[in-house]
Every structure is written in C-alpha cells, then in structure tokens.
TIKE-650161 format. One record per atom (N, C-alpha, C, O): x, y, z. Coordinates in steps of 0.05 Angstrom, whole numbers, plus 32768, in hexadecimal, padded with zeros to 4 digits. Example, Ala and Ser with C-alpha at 12.3 -4.5 7.8 and 13.67 -1.06 7.14 Angstrom:
REM residues 2
81087F8E809C80F67FA6809C81087FBE809C811D7FBE80A981017FD3808E81117FEB808F81028001809D810C801780A1
END
This chain:
REM residues 456
80127FE780008004800180058011801C80028024802180108008802E7FF2801980487FF3801B8058800C80088059801C80318064800F803280728023801A8089802680108090803B80158093800C800480A880097FE580A580097FD580B47FFF7FE0808D80187FC1808980167FB7809C802A7FA080A580247FC480A680437FB580B580517FAE80D280497FBB80DC80377F9D80DF80557F9580FA804C7FA58111805B7FAC811280727FA8812380457FB6813D804F7FAB815480417F9E8152802C7FB3816F804E7FA4818280447FB1818B802C7FC8818480267FA1819F801A7FAB81AE80027F9E81C680027F8681C87FFE7FB081DB80087FA981F880087FBF82097FFD7FD7820580027FB5821E7FEC7FCC822B7FE17FC082497FD87FAA824A7FCE7FCE825D7FDC7FC682787FD97FD882877FC87FF082837FCC7FD082987FB67FE382A57FA57FD782C17F9C7FBF82C47F9E7FE682D27F937FDB82ED7F897FE482F37F6F7FFB82ED7F687FD282FF7F5F7FCD83017F457FC7831E7F3B7FB5832A7F487FD6832B7F227FD783417F187FC483427F017FBB832D7EF97FBD83567EF67FA983557EDE7FBD834F7EC37FB383497EAD7FD483517EC87FE3834B7EAD7FEE83327EAE7FEF83257E997FF783297EC67FFF830B7EC8801D830F7EBF802683247EB5802A82F37EC4804582F27EBA804C82D67EB4803982C67EB2806682CD7EB1806E82B37EAB806982A07EC0806382897EBB806B82AA7EDC806782947EED804982937EF68043827F7F02803482A77EF18015829F7EF8800782AD7EE5801282BF7ED87FEE82A57EE27FDC82B17ED07FD182CC7EDE7FD582D37EF67FC382DC7ECA7FB882F47ED27F9D82F07EE27F9282DA7EE07F9283037EF07F7783057EF97F6582F97EE77F5782E67EEF7F6383007ED17F4E82F47EBD7F5482D47EB77F4282C37EB47F6C82D07EB57F7182B17EB37F6682A17ECD7F57828E7EC97F6C82A97EE67F62829E7EF77F4482A07EFC7F39828E7F087F3A82B17EF67F1B82B97EF77F0E82A47EE57EFC82957EED7F1B82A47EC77F0C82927EB67F0F82777EBC7EFB82697EB77F27826B7EC87F2882517ECE7F1582477EE37F0982327EE27F14825A7EF77F0282557F107EE482537F077ED582437F117EDB82667EF17EC482637EE67EC0824C7ED07EA982467EC77ED582427EC97ED3822C7EB37ECB82377E9A7EBC822B7E8B7ED4824F7E957ECF825B7E787EDB824A7E627EEC823A7E6A7ED482497E457EDD823B7E317EFE82407E2D7F0882567E2C7F0C82297E2C7F2882307E247F3982367E3E7F5182367E3A7F30823C7E587F3B82467E6C7F45822E7E837F5282337E977F3D82167E7C7F4682017E8F7F4C81E77E807F3D81D37E847F6381E57E6D7F6881CF7E5D7F6B81B67E6F7F67819F7E667F7281BA7E837F8181A47E9A7F6481907E9F7F6581797EA87F4C819C7E9A7F35818C7EA17F25817D7E8D7F19818A7E7B7F2481667E8E7F1A81597E787EFD815F7E6C7EF5815F7E557EED81647E857ECF816B7E7E7EC881857E8F7EBA81827EA37ED0819A7E897ECB81B47E9E7EAA81B67EA07E9C81B37E8C7EA281BA7EB87E8981C27EC37E8481DA7ED17E9581E07EE17E7081E97ECF7E6C82027EDB7E7081FE7EFA7E6781EA7F067E7F82117F057E8382127F227E6882167F317E5582227F267E66820C7F487E5482147F5E7E5C822B7F6C7E6F822A7F7B7E4C82457F697E57825A7F797E4B825C7F947E33825C7F977E5C825C7FA97E5982547FC57E52826E7FD77E41826F7FE97E6282817FCE7E61829E7FDB7E6582B47FC47E7682B07FB37E5782C87FC67E6082DD7FB67E5982DC7F987E4482D17F927E6882E77F887E6582EB7F6D7E7082DB7F5A7E8282CC7F637E6B82D87F417E7782C47F2E7E9682CF7F297E9A82E87F2C7EAA82C17F237EC682CB7F227EC682E27F097ED582F57F097EB682DC7EF77EBC82F47EE07EB0830E7EEA7EB783237EE17E9F830D7EFC7E9783247F097EAA83327F1E7EA983497F267EBA831F7F247ED4832A7F397EE6833B7F277EF0834F7F2F7EEA83317F0D7EFC833D7EFB7EF383587EF97F0383697F007ED883607EEE7ECB83727EE97ECD83897F017ED383A07EFD7EC8837E7F187EC7838D7F317EE183997F367EE483B17F3A7EF683857F347F1183937F3B7F1C83A77F267F2A83B97F2D7F1583A47F0E7F1883BA7EFA7F0B83D57F017F1683EB7EFC7EF483D37F0D7EE083E97F167EEF83F67F2B7EF7840D7F287EF583E47F427F0383F27F557F2084007F517F2884127F607F2D83F47F3C7F4783FC7F3A7F43841C7F2C7F4E84307F347F33841A7F197F2B84357F0D7F25844B7F217F2E84627F1F7F1684437F347F0C84567F447F2484617F5A7F2684787F637F3384497F5F7F49844F7F717F5C84617F657F6484747F727F64845C7F4B7F7784697F397F7284897F377F83849B7F377F53848C7F357F4D84A77F347F5084B57F517F5784CD7F527F4C84A77F667F5184B07F827F6F84B47F847F7584CB7F8B7F8184A37F7E7F9E84A97F7E7FA684BE7F707FB784CB7F7B7F9D84C87F577FA584DD7F497F9984F77F577FA4850E7F547F8984F47F637F7E850C7F6B7F8F85137F877F95852A7F8B7F9884FB7F9A7FA584FE7FAD7FC285077FA57FCE85167FB57FCC84FF7F917FE785057F887FE885237F867FFC85307F8D7FD1852F7F7C7FD4854E7F757FD1855B7F927FD885727F967FC7854E7FA47FC2855D7FBE7FD685577FCF7FDA85667FE27FE785407FCB7FFB85367FDE801685317FCD8020851B7FCF802585487FBB803A85407FAF805085307FBC805F85207FAF805185347FD7806B85297FE5806585077FE6807684F77FEC804D85017FE2804C84E57FE5804884D77FC8804084BF7FC6804E84E87FB3804D84DB7F99805284C07F95804384B27F87806A84B37FA28070849B7F9A805B84817FA68056846C7F9A805184897FC1804184797FCD802484797FC4801384697FCB8021848E7FB3800784957FA98002848D7F877FEF84947F7A801784807F7F8018847C7F63800084667F5D7FF5845A7F6F7FFC84637F427FE584597F3B7FE684357F397FFB84287F3B7FCE842A7F357FD2840E7F367FD584057F1C7FC5840B7F0A7FEA83F67F167FF783EF7EFF7FEA83D57EF77FDE83C97F087FEB83CB7EDC7FE483B37ED67FF183997EE17FE683837EE3800783A07EE9801883897EF8801983887F16802883787F23800883997F208001839A7F3C7FF083837F447FDA837F7F397FF883747F567FE9835A7F5E7FD183657F707FD483717F857FB7835E7F627FA0836B7F6F7F8A83547F787F73835B7F7E7F93833A7F787F8283257F7A7F9083107F8B7FA783097F857F8283057FA17F8E82ED7FB17F7982D67FAA7F6182D67FAD7F8B82C27F9F7F7682A97F997F8182917FA97F99828C7FAA7F6F82827FB77F72826F7FC57F6382597FBA7F4E825C7FAE7F71823B7FBE7F6682267FB67F6882117FD27F7C820F7FE07F5182047FD77F5181F17FE77F4581D77FDE7F2E81D77FD47F5481BE7FE27F4B81A57FD27F4281917FEA7F5081907FFF7F2C81817FE77F2581707FF67F3581547FEE7F38814D7FD77F3E814680037F51812F7FFD7F4381197FF07F5181097FE37F2B81147FF27F1D80FB7FE77F1781047FCC7F14811B7FC57F1680EC7FBC7F0A80F37F9E7EEC80F47F9F7EDD80E97FAF7EE581067F887EC9810B7F867EB580F47F8C7EA180F67F9A7EBF80DE7F7D7EAD80C67F7E7EAD80B87F977E9B80A87F9C7EC280BB7FA97EC480AA7FB97EBD80BC7FD87EBC80B17FEE7EB880D77FD57EB580E67FED7E9980E47FFD7E8480E17FF27E9D80E680167E8480E480297E78810280247E858116802A7E5F810580187E57811E80167E52812D802C7E56814580297E47812380467E438134805C7E5F813C80677E63815280717E73812A80657E8C813880717E96814A805F7EA2815E80687E93814680417E9C815E80307E8F817980357E9A818F80357E78817480397E68818F80437E72819F80577E7881B780567E74818B806D7E81819C80867E9D81A780807EA481BD808A7EAF819880707EC781A480697EC381BA80587ED081CE805D7EB381BB80477EAF81D380347EA481EC804A7EAD820380497E9281E4805A7E8A81FD80697EA38208807D7EA78220807F7EB081F880887ECA820180967EDF821380827EE9822880897EE3820780697EF48212805B7EEB823280547EFB824580547ED28234804E7EC4824F80487EC8826080627ECD8278805F7EC5825680797EC6826580917EEB826E80957EF48284809C7EF88258808E7F118264808D7F1E8278807C7F32828680817F0F827780637F1B8288804E7F0F82A280557F1C82B680517EF782A5805F7EED82C180687EFC82CE807B7F0082E7807A7F0882BD80927F1682C880A97F3482CF80A07F4282E180A87F3B82BC808D7F5B82C180847F5982E080737F6B82F180757F4582E380647F41830080577F3F831280677F4D832680627F308314807F7F2D832680927F44832B809F7F4A834280A67F56831580A57F6D831A80B17F858327809F7F9A832F80A87F7F832780897F95833080777F8B8351806B7F9A835F805E7F74835780707F68836F80647F5B836D804A7F598381803C7F52835780417F49834F80297F2B8349802E7F20834480447F1E834A80157F04834180167EFE832D80007F07832C7FE97EEB831C800C7EE683027FF77ED083067FE87EBA83077FF37ED383097FCE7EBF830D7FB97EB182F47FAD7E9982F57FA77EBE82E17FAA7EB582C67F9D7EC382B27FAA7EDA82B47FB47EB082967FAA7EBA827F7FB87EAA826B7FA97E9282687FAE7EB9825B7F937EAC82487F827EB8822C7F877ECD82287F937EA782177F7E7EAA81FD7F857EAD81EC7F6B7E9981E97F5D7EC581DF7F657EC581CE7F507EC481AE7F597ED081A47F6C7EB581A47F477EAF81867F4E7EB581737F347EAF815C7F347EC281817F1F7EC881777F057EE5816B7F027EEC81637EEC7EF6816B7F197F0F815E7F177F1381487F2B7EFF81437F397F28813A7F2F7F2981207F3B7F2181297F5B7F1781177F697F2781427F677F2381457F807F1281627F827F1981757F747EFE81637F937EEE81787F957F0181917FA17F10818D7FB37EFE81A67F977F0C81BB7FA27EFB81D97FA57EE681DC7F9A7F0681EE7FB67EF782057FB67F0B821C7FB07F21821E7FBB7F01822D7F9D7F1682447F967F09825E7FA37EF282657FA17F1B826C7FB07F1182867FBE7F2182A17FB47F3982A57FB77F0F82B17FA97F1F82C97F9B7F1882E57FB07F0182EB7FBA7F2C82F27FB37F2C83077FCC7F3A831F7FBF7F4B831A7FAE7F3583337FC47F42834F7FBC7F4B835C7FD67F4183577FED7F6283717FCF7F6783847FEB7F4E83927FEC7F3F83967FD97F4B839A80067F3D83B3800E7F4A83CB800B7F6083CE80157F3F83DE7FFD7F4B83F97FFA7F49840A80157F348412801F7F65840E801E7F65841F80397F81842F80397F93842B80297F818441804C7F99844B80507FB4843F804D7FC8844980427FB18428805A7FCB841780577FD18406803B7FE583F980367FBA840A802D7FBE83F780137FAE84067FFB7F9C83FC7FEE7FB884207FFA7FA9842F7FE77FAB84277FC57F9C84317FB57FBC84157FBF7FC5840C7FA87FB883F07FA27FBF83E47F8D7FA583E47FB57F9B83CE7FB47FB083B47FAE7FAB83A27F9F7FC683B77FBA7FDB83A47FB97FD8838A7FC97FDB838A7FE27FD283717FB87FCA83577FC47FE0834F7FD07FDC83417FE47FF983547FCA800E83487FDB801283507FF9802183448008800383687FFE8001836E801B7FEC8361802A7FE8836380427FDE835280187FC6834380287FCD832380267FBC8312802A7FE8831E80217FF28300801C800A82FC8031801D830B8031800982E88040801C82E5805A803782E2804B804B82ED8055803B82D48036805282CB8028805D82E7801F807182EF802A805182F5800D805D830E800380648322801A8079832F801980558324802E805A833880438072832D80528082833E8058807583178058808E8311806A80A98311805480BF8317805C80A3830A803B80BD830D802880C5832A802680DC8331802580AE833D802580B7835A802580C48361804180D9836E804280B88359805580C58362807080E48354806E80F78362807480E983398064810183348062811883488054812F834D805B81098353803B811D8364802F8120837E803F81368389803F810C8388804C810B83A4805A811E839E8072812C83B08079811E8389807D812E8386809681478380808F8158838480A0814F83758076816C8370806E81718356807B81878355808781658345807D816B832A808D817F83198079818483218063818983048083819C82F68072818D82E08063817682DB806A819882D2804D818782BE8045817582CE802C817482E68028816782B8801D815482BD800C813D82C98012813082BA8021813282DD800D811782E68013810082D3800F80EA82D6801B810582C07FFF80F082A97FF280EB8299800E80D48291801481058295802081018286803580EB8291804B80DE8281805980E882AC804D80D482B5805D80BD82B3805280AA82B6806280B882AE8035809E82AE80298097829280308081828D803A80A8827E802A809F826480338095825F805280828253805A80A7826B806080A58263807D80838272808380718266808F8080828B807A80658293807A805282838073803F827E808280548278805A803A8269804D8039824C805B8023823F805B8053823F8069805182288077803E822F8091802F821E809A8041824A809E8031825080B28015825380AB8003824A80BB800F825F80957FF3825F80897FE7824580867FD08240808D7FF78234807D7FE98213807D7FE8820A80977FD781F9809C7FF6821080A77FF6820380C47FDA820F80D07FCA820280DE7FD7822980C87FBA823180D77FA3822180C77F90821680D47FA6821F80AA7F8E8214809F7F8D81F780A87F7681EF80AC7FA081E880AD7FA281CE80BA7F9381CB80D47F8181BA80D87F9E81DE80E57F9281E380FF7F7081E981007F6181DC810F7F6981FA80EF7F50820380F37F3F81F280DA7F2781F680DA7F4781E280CA7F3581D480B97F3F81B780B57F3181A380BC7F5881B580A97F60819980A47F5B818380B97F50816E80B67F68819080D47F6B817980E97F4B817180F07F44815A80F57F3D818580ED7F1D817F80F57F15816A80E27F00815D80E77F23816480C97F16814F80B77F28813980B47F24812A80A17F38813580C27F48811E80C17F62812180AE7F6F810D80A87F67813880A77F7A813B80907F96814380A47F95815180B87FAC813680997FC7813980A17FD0815680977FC8816280837FE3816080A97FEE8179809D800181768082800181878070800F816380828020815A8065801E813E806580178131807980258131804B802881168043803E810E8052804C811F805C804380F48056805880E48066807580E88051808B80EB805B807080E68035808B80E8802D809A8104803280B281058035808C8116803180958131803680A18132804E80B8813A8051809381298062809F812B808080B08117808880B7811780A080B98100807580CA80EB807D80C080DD809280CE80D680A580A680D78090809C80C780A4809C80A9809C809880A3808480A1809780AC809E807980A68082807080A78071808080B0807D805B80A180628053809B8056804E80B7803E805380B8805F804580CA8052804280E78047805F80F58031806380FE805B806F80F38058808E80F9803F80A080EC802F80AF80F78042809680CE802D80A380BF8011809580C47FFD80A380C2800F807C80CA7FFA806C80CE7FEC807880EE7FD4807E80F27FFF807980FE7FF7808081197FEC809D81157FD780A281207FF780AE81087FED80CF81027FD380C980F87FC180D681017FCE80B880E77FB180B680D67F9F80AC80EB7F8880B380EA7FA6809D80FC7F928090810F7F8C80A781227F7580AA812A7FA180B981297F9980CF813E7F8780E3812F7F7380EC813B7F8E80EA81147F7A80FD81077F6280F281047F4F810281087F5C80D580FE7F4280CB80FF7F3780CB81187F1E80CC81187F4280C981317F3280CD81467F2D80E481497F1680E881507F3C80FA81477F348116814A7F1C811E81377F0B812F813E7F1C811481227F078117810E7EEA810E811B7ED5811B811B7EF080F781237ED580E7812F7ECC80F981497EB580FD814F7EDD810181547ED68111816F7ECA812D81667EB6813881717ED6813781547EC6815281477EAC814C813C7E99815A81417EAB8137812C7E8D813181257E7A8125813A7E61812681367E84811B81507E75811281697E69813081757E518134817C7E7D814281767E76815D81827E5F816981717E4A8171817A7E68816A81577E4E817781487E38816D81477E23817B81457E38814E81487E1B8140814D7E0E814481657DF6814381677E20814B817C7E13815181987E06816B81977DF0817181A27E17817B81877E0B819B81837DF2819B817A7DDF81A781837DF3818A81617DDA818B81517DC2817F81617DAB8188815F7DC8816881727DB4816181837DAA817581987D928179819E7DBF817E81A27DB5819481B57DA581AC81A87D9281B681B37DAF81B381927D9E81C8817F7D8081BC817E7D6C81C781877D8181A481717D67819B81687D55819B81847D3F81A681837D5E8190819D7D53818C81B77D4981A781C07D3481A981CB7D5881BC81BB7D5381D581C57D3C81E381B27D2B81F281BA7D3F81DC819A7D2981E281887D1081D781917CFD81E681957D0F81B981957CF781B0819D7CE981BB81B57CD181C081B67CFC81BF81C97CF481C781E27CE581E581DD7CCF81EB81E77CF481F781CD7CE5820F81C87CCC820D81B97CBA821E81BA7CCB81F981AB7CAF81F581987C9881EF81AE7C8181F881AE7CA481DB81C37C8D81D181D67C8781E581E77C7181E581F17C9D81FC81F07C94821481FE7C84822381F47C72822C82037C85822C81D67C71823C81CB7C55822D81C97C41823981CF7C55821381C17C3B820A81BD7C2E820581DF7C16820081E37C3F820681F17C348205820C7C2B822282107C158225821C7C39823982087C32825182107C17825982037C058265820E7C18824F81E67C00825881D57BE6824981E37BD1825681E57BE8823081EC7BD3822381FB7BCD823382117BB7823D82147BE1823682237BD98248823F7BCA826082397BB5826682437BDA827082247BC88286821E7BAD828382157B9C829282207BA6827482047B8A826B81F97B79826082137B61826382137B83825582247B71824B82357B6C825D824B7B57825C82597B828272824F7B81828982627B67829E82567B5782AB82647B68829D823B7B5882B3822C7B3B82A6822E7B2782B482337B38828A82297B1F827E822F7B158281824B7AFE8289824D7B21827E825E7B1D828082787B11829E827E7AFB82A182897B2182B382777B1A82CC827B7AFC82D3826E7AEB82E0827A7AF982C782537AE182CD82487AC882C0825A7AB282CB825F7ACD82A982627AB98296826B7AB382AA82897A9C82AF82907ACA82B382997AC382BD82AF7AB482D782AD7AA182DD82BB7ABD82E6829B7AAE82FF82967A9182FC828F7A81830C82977A8A82E6827F7A6D82E0827A7A6282D782937A4A82DA82967A7082CB82A47A6082C282C17A5A82DC82D37A4582E382DE7A7182E782D17A6F830082E77A5B831582DC7A51832482ED7A54831782C27A45832982B57A24832182B97A12833282B77A1F830682BF7A0482FE82C679FA82F582AB7A0482F7829579E182EA82B379D582DB829C79C882E7828279C882DC826C79BC8305828A79B48313827179C8831F826179C58323824979DE8325826F79F9832B825D7A018314824C7A05831782347A0282FD82577A0A82E5824979F882E182347A0182D9821F79DE82E5823679CB82E0821F79CC82F4820979C982EE81F179D1830E821279D5832381FF79F0831F81ED79F1832881D67A03831281F87A18830D81EA7A1382F581D57A1A82F981BE7A0882DE81DB7A0782C781CE79EB82CB81BC79EB82C481A479D782D581C579BF82D581B479AC82ED81BC799882E781C879B0830481B9799E831981C37981831981B7797A832B81A87971830581C07956830081BB7941831581CE793C831081E67938832C81BF792C833D81D37916833381E67913833B81FD7906831F81D978ED831481E378FB830381F978F28307820F790F82F081F6791982E1820C792482F08223792382E9823B793083078219793D8318823279258326824379278329825B790F832D823578FA833C824478EF8325825278EB8329826A78EA830F824978DF82F8825A78EE82F2827578E182EE828A790982F28274791B82EE8286791C8308829C7923830582B47915831D8293791C833582A47901833F82B37903834F82C578EA833682AA78D0833F82B578CE833382CF78D7831C82D278C3834382E578C28335830078A5832983017891833082F578AA8316831478908306831A787C8310832A78838320833B7860830A8328784E8314833B784382FE8349783082F4833D784982F3835E783C82DD836C782082DE8370781182CB836D781682FA837A77FF82FD838977E982FA837377D382F2837A77ED8300835A77D882FB834477CB82E1834877B582DC835177DF82CE833C77D782B2833B77CB82A7834F77B78299834B77D482AD836B77C882A0838477AD82A68388779E8296839477A382BC837E778682C0837D777682B3836A775E82B6836C778182A48357776E82978343775F8281835577678279836B77458277834577388261835277468248834F775B82468343773C82378359774A821A835D774A820E8343775C81FE833F77378214832E773C820783167751821483047761820682F97752822D83027769823982F7778982338303779E823282F577878230831D779E8228832A77A6820B831E77BC82068314779581FA831F779781DC831377A481E182F877B881D582F1779581F482E9779D81F382CB77BB81FD82C677CA81F382B577C2820F82D577DB821B82D577F2820982DD7808820782D277E781FA82F677FD81E282FF77FE81CE82EB781381C182E777EA81CC82DF77ED81AE82CF77FF81B682B6781081A782AD77FA81D282A8780581DE8290782481DE8297783581D58287782A81E982AE784581F682B1785781DF82C6787081E082C3784E81D082D6785D81BF82E3787281B082D0788A81B582D1786781A082BF787B818F82AD788F819F82A578A6819882AB788B81B7829778A181C9828D78B481D282A278CC81D4829E78AA81D882B778B781E382D078C981C982DB78E081CD82E378C081B582DB78D2819F82E678E6819C82D678FD819D82E078E3819882BB78FB819682A9790A81AC82AA792281A682A6790681C482AD791A81DA82B0792581D982C5793D81DD82C3791D81D482E0792B81D482F9793F81BE82F7795681C182FD793681A882EE7949818F82EE7966819A82DA797D819482E1795E81A982C3797581B382B3798781C582C179A081C482BE797981D682D2798881E582E4799681DC82FE79A181EC830E799481C482FF79A881B7831379C181AB830D79D181A1831D79C381AB82F279DB819B82E379EF81B782DA79E981CD82D47A0681AC82DC7A1781C282CE7A1A81BF82B17A1B81A982A57A1A81D482A87A1A81DC82867A3081C4827B7A4681C282857A2881B482697A38819E82607A4281A6823E7A3181B0822F7A5581A282397A5E81A8821C7A7F81AC82187A8E81AD822C7A8781AD82007AA781B081FA7AB381CA82027AB981DD81F37AB681C8821C7AC581DA822F7AB081E9823B7A9881E682367AB981FA824A7AA38205825E7A98821D824D7A81822382547AA2822A823C7A96823F822B7A7F822D82167A68823682127A87821B820D7A74820781FB7A5D81FF820E7A46820182067A6281F582267A4C81EB82377A398205823C7A218201823A7A43821D82427A31823382427A21823C822D7A0A824582307A2E823882177A1D824081FC7A02822C81FE79EC823581FF7A09820E820079F581FC820379E08203821779C88202821279EA8208822A79D6820F824779C08227823D79A78228824279D2823C822F79BF8253822779AC824C821479978259821379B0823A8202799F823281F07988822481FD7971822A81FB7993820E820A797D8203821B79688210822C79518207822C79708227823B7965823A8248794F8248823879378247823F7959825682227946826082107930824F82057919825982027934823481FE791E821F81FA790C821E821578F58224821479188217822B79068215823F78F28233824878DB8232825179008248824478E98263824778D68261823478BE8263823978E1825B821A78C98259820878B28246820B789B824C820778BC822B821578A68218821F789582268235787D8227823378A2823082477891823B825B787B8250825378648251825E7884825F823F787182718235785A826582257842826C82287863824F8214784D82438204783A823282137823822C820B78478227823078348217823E78238225825178108219825B7829823E8257781B8250826677FE8250825A77FB8252824277E6824E826D77C88258826177C6826F825577D78280825D77B68277824577B4828C823977AE82A5824E77B782BC824C779B829C8261779682AF827577AA82B9828977A682CD829777BF82AC828A77D482AE829B77EB82C2829177F682BE827B77F182D682A0780382E9829C781E82DF82A0782482CE82B1782E82EB828E784C82E48294785A82E582AC786B82D482B2785582FC82BC785D830282D3785482EC82E7786482E482F7783E82E382E6783382CE82F7784282B782F1784982AA8304784982AD82D77859829582D17874829782DC787F828482E8787F82AE82D9789A82B382E8789A82AD830678AC82A18311788182B68315787F82B6832F7879829383377880828B834D786E828583267869826A83277884825C83267889824C833878958262831478B28258830E78C1825D832778CE824B833178C08275833178D1827C834578CA8271836278DC8270837378B3826B836778AB825D837978B3823E837C78BA8231839078AF8237836678B88218836278D88215836678E48203837178E2822B83597904822A835A790C82308379791F8225838478FF823F83857905824283A17902822783B37914822283C478EA821583AF78E981FE83BA78FA81EA83B1790181D983C1790381EA8398791581D4838D793281D38390794181C0838F793981F28395795781F58399795C81FB83B7797381FC83C07946820183C6794A820483E07956822183EC796482248400794F823283DC7958824E83E17945825C83F4792E825483F6794F827184037942827F8418792D8292840E791A8298841C7930829B83F4792882B183E8791982A983D07920829483C6790682B683C478F982B583AD790582C68397790482DE839B790F82BB8381791A82CE836D790282E0836078EB82D78362790782F7835578F38308834A78ED8303833178D683068329790382FA831D790282F88301790F82DE82FF791C82D38310790982D382E3791582B682D7793582BA82DA794482A882E2794082D682D3795A82D882D1796882CF82ED797E82C382F0795882D98302796382D5831C795D82B58327796982A98339794A82AD8319794482918322795E827E83157969826D83227964828382FC797A827782EF7995827882FD79A282648301799C8295830579B5829A830F79BD8290832C79D4828E833479A18288833B79A8827D835779A0825D83507997824F836279A48255833B799E8238833779B98228833A79CE8236833A79BB820E833E79D68201834579E9820083257A0181FB832379D78205831279E7820182F879F8821E82F87A10821E82F779ED822F82F979F6824982F47A09824E830C7A1D825C83077A07824683237A1D824B83387A34823883327A4B823F83367A2E822383287A46821083227A56821B830D7A6F821A830E7A47822882F57A57823182E07A66824882EB7A7D824A82E37A5D825B82FC7A6C827383087A83826C83187A99827783177A7D825783287A93824B83357AA8823F83267ABF8244832C7AA2822E83117AB3822383037AC6823882F07ADD823582E97AB5824A82EA7AC3826382D97ADC827082E97AF3827382E07AD2827683037AE6828283157AFD827083187B14827983197AF78253831C7B0B824383217B1E823D830B7B36823B830E7B10823B82F07B21823882D87B34825282D47B4C824F82CD7B2C826882D87B3B828182D87B50828282EB7B66828B82E47B4D827A83007B67827783157B798262830A7B91826583097B6E824D83017B82823882F77B92824182E37BAA823B82E37B85825082D17B8F825682B77BA7826D82B97BBA826F82AA7BA2827F82CF7BB3829282D67BCE828582E57BE5828E82E27BC8827482F37BDD826583037BEE825682ED7C06825882EE7BE2824982DC7BF6823B82C97C06824E82BB7C1E824882B87BFC826882AF7C04827882A27C1D828482AF7C30828B82A27C1B828882CC7C34829682DD7C47827D82DE7C5F828382E27C43826682DD7C55825382DE7C63824E82C17C7A824682C27C59825182AB7C65825282937C71826882887C7C826682727C70827D82947C7C8297828E7C998293828C7CA28284829D7CAC829C82797CC98298827C7CD182A782947CC582BB829C7CEA829882A37CF082A782BA7D0682BD82AE7D1382B5829B7D0C82D782B87D1E82EB82B57D2F82E882CD7D2782E682E47D4C82E682C57D6282E482D87D65830382DF7D65831282CC7D68830B82F77D6A832483017D88832883067D94831583117D95833E83017DB1834183057DB9833D83227DAD834783357DD0832C83247DD6832683407DE5833D83507DFD833B83567DD5835583587DE1836883627DE2836583827DF5836E83907DCD8359838C7DC7835B83A77DE3835083BA7DEC835A83CF7DEC833A83AB7E04832883B87E1C833A83BB7E2D833783CD7E1E834D83A87E35836283A47E32837B83B67E45838983BC7E1C838183BE7E16839A83C97E2883A283DA7E3383B883DA7E2C838D83EE7E3D839684077E59838D84097E64838C841F7E65838683F17E7E837D83ED7E92839483F47E8F83AB83EB7EA4838C84027EBB83A384077ECC83A583F07ED1839283E17ED683BE83EC7EE783C183D87F0283AF83D97F0C83A683EE7F0D83AB83BF7F25839883C37F3E83AB83CD7F5483A083D3
END
C-alpha cells in the first residue's frame, strides 16, 4: 500500500495583476478559469459551470476591480495635486500592480468517493476560514465558487484589497502574508534570500488553515514523504486525526441534538402559552357573563325582546289567589307539568362543550321553557300571575327563604345558575394561577449581595 493513502490538506494563496506575467496568469485568466469559460481551462476534460457559494460571478469580479481602479486612480490624481510632497506614495495603479488575491482549497477525497455530509461540513469551514483570512489581511471576499468537474472537489476564493489610507493603491501584496514578510525581510536587511521569509510565512498560513479546518476533518498537515515519516508514524497520525475528526462530529451532533431539543421545548412552551392564554380569555368571558346576570347574558346571546320582557315582569301573587276553585284547578293543571320540567332543569349544572358552550345550551332551553309557560297559561290568566305561581313553586322546590319577584330572579337563585357562577369564578382563578406559573421568569441583577461588600 502506498504511503500517501492518508489524507492531507491542500491550500494555496497567490496574488495577481491585470497584466499577468510569465510566472502567473492575469486577473482575467484566473477569473475565466474559475468561471469555466471556453478555452480558459484546458486541463479539465469536461468543464462544468461552477457553483457560486458566496458573492458574485468571477467575471463580475474583474469588472468590479476595473471600476474600483478607475475611481481610485481619479482620487490619487487629485491627491497628488493637493499633496505634491507625497507624489511617489500617491502614484497611480498600474497594470502590473497586483490587485487580486486568489485562494484554492481542495478536499482530499475524490468526487466519486467523498462523503457528502462530511464534504459539506468541510466546505462550510473553508468559507468561514476564507472570510476570516480576508478580514485579517484588510481584504474583501467578492466571490467563492465550487468546482466538482475535476478529480477532487475544490473551492476558489477571489478577494480584493480594501482601499484605505494604508493601501491607497489597492496593492494585493500588502494583503498576503508571504509578500508582506518578504518585503519586511528586504526592508530590515536580513541575511539570506527574501524568499525564505515568504515560504516561512506561507507555512504559518497553512498551519493556521490546518488547525482551523484540516485537523477538524481528519486531514494531516503534510504527506508522509514530505515529512520523512515512516509508515508506523504516519499510520499513528492518521489514527489520531481520525479520532479527532470523530470527536468533532460527535460534538456537532450533540450540539445539533441540543438545538433541536431547545427548539422543541420552545415550541411546546409557545403551544402551552397559547393554550393558557386561550383558556384564560374564555374563563374571563364566562366570568363576565356570570357576574353580569341572566338578562345581560341573554342580551348578548339572543336579544329577544319578548323573552326579556317576560323575564323582567314582576309577579302578582295576590291576583290569582283570589280566583275561584275551578280556575285555580285549571291554572294548576295547565302550569304544574311545565313548572315541574323547568324546576328539574334548574337543578342541573349547564352541560356542553366547555362552560361557555354549556351556558349557551342552558339559555336556549330556558327560552323554550318560558315560551312553554306562556303557551300553557289559560287565556284568562295574566302573565304577572303566571310569574307569581312559578316563583312560589321555585321557593318550595329550592328551599329558599324568600320569594323571587321575577322569572329572572327565580333562575338566578336556582342551583343551576348558582353552580354556573361558582364554576365561572373557580375557572377564572385556576386560569390565572396557571398563567402565573407559565410566565417566563425574569432574572433580576444580583445587586443585593454586593451592596454591603467592603472596598478592596
């Protein structure tokens, strides 16, 4: 088995000018290759359009660079007139000035063999690294594209310098660790080749990429041959990286499980709070109806003026007690069965889907009962006399100490209405107590414990 079967990182960063040179292509060459334009990528057997992960298309990056250079050169010309002593520092941006930072990051597994979920996690980490890397170097990421048409999937990042006082000429080399250290080597007059500082800085950049991305995905810093590792040492490192990767995945899965659990808990809390609020609203409505009395409830449910009038007319007991025996028997024979049915109904708690639904059914039954009383009363019997007859019967049936003066009072003193009002009060108290328990607790600043602390 080959020594290079293990996975290692691949990350590269370089700067480019609009003109290009013998060592590197131009800005347009790099953008055309990244966008897979015709003739720009002869090394790819079957070029496919890239997937744009962040920002704009590479060709749009070129156009934006030209626009910014034109605007910046105009500004530099103006500043040279205003500050002639800084003429050299404010010279214009030439075609050979490096104005683009291009980076490429490759996934170690072939396209056909890669684990899709693992690749997507790696890709997300690469994007985060590229953005942070640009911010560290005073650059702006304009485009990140993905290629899946070569043997290994890879990501291209195109960034440009941020125009600022420290970099008026959009010099990309000032945004690149290698060039920055190489220039510092020259300025300080250090011994040895400046390229040594360049390479050392880029090794540091790759170390950072390995620490922030590669190691999280089981990728070694370099291959065994480059590091002169023997097979057992290389295998041991691969096992360590594999364990590290599995640990990272386990942490991600645990975090995702916690996130899902938190979301489910928040969803249940919202459902519970909605349910509690709905029940409290219903309890408040029912209590308001009970407290308002029977007539108010009927006016709200079915404002029948005839029914309300019959319920509010006072009884006149003295009138019917003066009738002769025959009329009294006729009255009793006509009204007693209807009165008995009504009194039986007034002993029961309203039944229905919820207390409010039970009340609605109770009021409908009540209206029917009052209409039956009116229909059953003999023609010669006046309605106040019927009311007095019913009130007297209710007093005996319910064991009250006084005789109600209207049918509304008869009903409001009945066990049914008293049970309804008592249940309405209990439901409201219960709903308010439940709401108080389900309200989110607000932590107060812990100031009391420090109030009397002596000065250090």
